[in-house]
C-alpha angles and dihedrals in degrees: 000000000000118000134239091256091057090051092049090050090051092050091049092050092047090051089050089052090047090053091049091050092051093046093046090047091055093045091050091049090048089055091044090055096043106035115123138171140064094322093047099122096044094045094041090056095041093050091049092049092049093046091053091050092050094046091051089059094057094075093046093051093043090052091050087057091051093044087055091054097257137122121247131224111289107193149012087266091055090050092049091050094052105036126099092193111108117231121240108197094173119116094196110061126146108257094235090049087056090052092049093049093050092045091053093044092051091047089053088048089059089061091048090052090050089054089051090051091051090050090049090052090050091049093046093242103146093172091062090042091057094044090050089062090058092045090051092051092050093049091047090052091053090050090049094050092047092045092053091057088057096046 
């Protein structure tokens, strides 16, 4: 039977993922609102689609924390303290630089999700393990779509 430390590590990793999802959501929406140039329409729509997908995952991840007996993030400050996603507060960013940044952030997210899955395995949480596979696939699809724009 998994120990209390394994469960605490899982909760911590899930909260880190939750923070990354919130931060990546905001960054993607920032780019959605501020993208300009010849690919405006396509990127504006793609960023909005990806932001919606990311935001939808926040509730799922937060509920995994609660189902494992933990407390979720409670504020913007808590998100900022836990996220590994770097802010981009600029409103004027080259459209392809936006694509590159989101591609790289989503690729890093894949590794974060893999760490969550490993923590879930250690804690004996097969529900989070299974969900992590779906989260990985979604992040990899975002990386793929963004990568193809840069090809």
